[in-house]
C-alpha angles and dihedrals in degrees: 000000000000133000114192122195107226113236094020139075094242125122127177112204118198139158109240116237118272089203094221118141089216090064107089094214096044093044092058091047089047091055094054092041094054091044091054089046091052091047095049091047094047093049092050093050094044089049089053093054097258110142112224132200136199106236125200120184124181129204117240107277096219112017099070138038117237090259092049094055089058091052094045092049091063092065100025099059094056088050094049091045088058092050091051091051094051094046100040105023124231108027124204117176142170112192136181118199115216136186117232122222089271093052097251117133124257123186123216123182153132116255132186101218123090099222125155121255088243088063091053093045093050098039095043090052092048092056094044104258096113136259100267112101139156130188127179133166120268109236098196144345093259089064087057090056094054092042096053099041090049092055097040089052088055087049092054092052090053121089132205102050111165115256113276091006109161109241093194130033126188139167118266092248099045102135115264129202116247112265115266111249121222108272113259115253095030132108122206132208133179122217112197113211132009094266094056091044092050092046090050091048090052093051092048089055093050090049090057102256124152106234120210119190116214140161129249089252100056103028091103093050090051091053089053091050093050087049090056095048093048094048093058 
């Protein structure tokens, strides 16, 4: 991918994110991006007068093996979500599954229904997630940022997740930031394949362009810095 500043001989080359959690560079970016998404959504909901709670659910300590807790979770969470909706009304959520030291699944999240801890204990146990539960009010959106990035970081440090396991789960209507528009004064071009990218890079050097290498995660910030410099 190339971003070219119009009216200058400056080009930023970067590899777009693949989005895969197994890719070290993308996994780190995913962590911060999802933390940002959680924070934005929480702030929008709180500003709208929606009370939020931090929710922690723990898989049964003896009834299931570590692998079994992952299998159970895939069916148990949708069932629990439906129960919460019936009991508390409109239900928005942002959850991060996490493995405990013994490999069993824990669930950390932010939910928009003010239900008592006893509801979560009983309902989670009924669907197979276990009887240990905790729920406490969210004070502000910045606590959400720290909370989600902490548990996502733990998730990154844990091995053995099943293929295609979703590391983050959110309700369909969890508030989303407006999409970023391409920066004014820049042109973008995609090069498919390493050979085409290297060929284009060589030609740009021959044409007198200054080449700046960036990652998919910070290319936007590099463009902003160049805009500031060229406007002085």
